[in-house]
C-alpha positions in Angstrom: -2.4 19.7 -3.0 -1.5 16.4 -1.3 -2.2 16.5 2.4 0.2 14.3 4.5 0.1 13.3 8.2 3.4 12.2 9.9 3.1 9.5 12.6 6.4 8.5 14.1 7.7 8.3 17.6 11.1 9.9 16.7 10.8 13.7 16.7 13.9 14.1 14.6 12.5 11.8 11.9 9.3 13.7 11.8 11.1 17.0 11.5 13.2 15.7 8.7 10.3 14.4 6.7 8.3 17.6 7.3 11.2 19.7 6.0 11.5 17.6 2.8 7.8 17.5 2.1 7.1 21.1 2.9 9.8 22.2 0.4 7.4 20.9 -2.3 4.6 23.2 -3.5 2.2 20.3 -4.1 2.5 18.8 -0.6 1.2 20.0 2.7 2.0 18.4 6.1 -1.3 18.8 8.0 -0.2 17.2 11.3 2.1 15.0 13.4 1.7 12.4 16.1 4.3 10.5 18.2 2.4 7.3 18.8 -0.2 5.1 17.0 -3.2 6.0 19.2 -2.6 9.7 18.7 -1.9 9.1 15.1 -5.2 7.4 14.6 -7.0 10.3 16.3 -5.1 12.7 14.0 -6.1 10.8 10.9 -9.7 10.7 12.0 -9.8 14.4 12.7 -7.9 15.6 9.6 -8.5 12.8 7.0 -5.3 13.4 5.1 -4.6 12.0 1.6 -1.5 10.1 2.9 -0.5 8.9 6.3 3.2 8.1 6.8 3.3 5.7 9.7 6.2 4.1 11.5 5.9 0.3 11.9 7.0 0.2 15.6 5.6 2.8 17.9 4.5 2.9 21.6 0.8 2.6 22.7 -0.3 1.3 19.3 1.9 -0.2 16.6 1.9 1.2 13.1 0.3 -2.0 11.7 -2.5 -1.8 14.3 -3.0 1.9 13.5 -3.2 1.0 9.8 -5.7 -1.8 10.5 -8.0 0.7 12.3 -7.7 3.2 9.4 -8.5 0.6 6.8 -11.6 -0.6 8.8 -13.1 2.9 9.1 -15.4 3.8 6.1 -14.9 7.5 6.8 -11.2 7.0 6.1 -11.6 5.1 2.9 -9.7 7.8 0.9 -6.7 7.8 3.3 -3.6 5.9 1.9 -1.1 4.6 4.3 2.7 4.3 3.6 4.6 2.4 6.3 8.0 3.6 7.4 10.7 1.3 8.9 14.4 1.3 9.9 14.5 -2.5 9.8 14.6 -3.4 6.1 12.1 -5.5 4.2 11.3 -8.1 6.7 8.3 -9.9 8.2 6.5 -6.5 8.6 6.0 -6.1 4.9 3.3 -8.7 4.4 1.5 -7.9 7.7 1.4 -4.2 6.8 0.0 -4.8 3.4 -2.6 -7.2 4.7 -3.5 -4.5 7.3 -4.3 -2.1 4.5 -1.1 -0.2 3.8 -0.6 1.0 0.2 3.2 0.8 0.4 6.4 0.5 2.4 9.4 2.8 2.6 12.8 2.6 4.4 13.5 5.7 6.5 16.8 6.2 4.7 15.0 6.5 1.4 16.5 9.2 -0.8 14.5 12.5 -0.8 13.5 12.2 -4.5 12.3 8.7 -3.9 10.2 9.8 -0.9 8.5 12.5 -3.0 7.9 10.1 -5.9 6.4 7.6 -3.4 3.9 10.3 -2.1 2.8 11.1 -5.7 2.4 7.4 -6.6 0.3 6.5 -3.6 -1.8 9.7 -3.9 -2.7 8.5 -7.4 -4.1 5.4 -5.8 -1.4 3.1 -7.1 0.5 0.6 -4.9 4.0 1.5 -3.8 5.5 -1.9 -4.4 9.2 -1.7 -5.3 10.9 -4.7 -6.8 12.4 -5.4 -3.4 9.0 -5.4 -1.7 7.6 -7.6 -4.5 10.5 -10.1 -4.0 9.7 -10.2 -0.3 6.0 -10.8 -0.9 6.8 -13.6 -3.4 9.2 -15.2 -0.8 6.4 -15.2 1.7 4.2 -17.2 -0.6 6.9 -19.5 -1.8 7.2 -20.8 1.7 3.5 -21.7 2.1 0.6 -23.0 0.0 -2.3 -20.8 -0.9 -5.4 -20.8 1.3 -7.4 -24.0 1.0 -10.7 -22.2 0.5 -11.1 -19.9 -2.4 -11.5 -16.3 -1.0 -14.9 -14.7 -1.4 -15.2 -12.7 -4.7 -12.6 -14.6 -6.8 -15.4 -16.5 -8.6 -17.0 -13.2 -9.5 -14.1 -11.9 -11.5 -14.3 -12.2 -15.2 -11.6 -13.9 -17.2 -10.1 -10.5 -18.2 -10.2 -9.2 -14.6 -8.4 -12.3 -13.4 -5.8 -11.9 -16.1 -5.2 -8.2 -15.3 -5.1 -8.9 -11.6 -2.5 -11.7 -12.1 -0.3 -9.4 -14.2 -0.6 -6.6 -11.6 0.6 -9.1 -9.0 3.6 -9.8 -11.1 4.5 -6.2 -10.7 3.5 -4.9 -14.2 2.3 -1.3 -14.6 -1.0 -0.5 -16.3 1.0 0.5 -19.5 2.9 -2.8 -19.4 -0.3 -4.8 -18.9 -1.9 -3.0 -21.7 0.9 -3.8 -24.1 0.9 -7.5 -23.0 -2.8 -7.8 -23.5 -3.1 -5.5 -26.5 -5.7 -3.3 -24.9 -5.6 0.4 -23.8 -4.3 1.5 -20.4 -7.7 2.9 -19.7 -9.3 -0.5 -20.2 -6.7 -2.0 -17.8 -7.5 0.6 -15.2 -11.2 -0.2 -15.6 -10.5 -3.9 -15.1 -8.3 -3.2 -12.0 -11.0 -1.0 -10.5 -13.8 -3.5 -11.0 -11.6 -6.3 -9.6 -10.8 -4.2 -6.5 -14.5 -3.5 -6.0 -15.5 -7.1 -6.3 -12.8 -8.3 -3.9 -13.2 -5.4 -1.4 -9.6 -4.3 -1.9 -8.7 -0.8 -0.8 -6.1 -0.4 -3.4 -3.7 -2.1 -5.8 -1.4 -3.3 -3.0 -4.2 -5.4 -1.4 -5.2 -6.7 -4.8 -1.7 -8.0 -5.2 -1.8 -9.7 -1.8 -5.2 -11.2 -2.7 -3.8 -12.6 -5.9 -1.1 -14.6 -4.1 -3.3 -15.6 -1.1 -6.0 -17.0 -3.4 -3.6 -18.9 -5.6 -4.6 -16.8 -8.6 -0.8 -16.2 -9.0 1.7 -18.9 -7.8 5.1 -17.5 -6.9 7.8 -18.8 -9.2 9.8 -21.4 -7.4 6.8 -22.5 -5.2 
């Protein structure tokens, strides 16, 4: 059972998401909140598997709420999916840096929403091609950080290669085929790289790869 918390200041939106999710046998909506501060309290009290959080809310924004969740060791297992009406804009990068595992538009098709919940619950990043393009665009417009981020020098050659391919948007199976290794070995390399870099999940690993210059966006 995947336990989900809904955090959005629009009651109608929360009701719609609840109806969709509770129609699924494998999903349980454990609680709702109408602003970021109450949402943070809800997540701390219930520790859901997934928190669906609106980007712009009163009292505390979704990005700030996500930042608090990501910083709390007791909530390390909680995965955040950001919700927005505004399209894939400047919020994407900031949300992922804050610790979000993915990003969804509120007009997402019901089947895509349910698939997104399953993907993030497995610990994978919800990075659609559109989100990936937005991330790449962010890094095309600026150079990587001057200083090498802590941990990069501790990655093995294989771990760097796997991380770079993940940042290009390849799945574990695609990385395995490219490197002629098993998907299990890819998963092991990804897990070790995340541990060494202090990344909560694959989404943050991707952001790190671009920030560090490990991957240079095409066209940069």
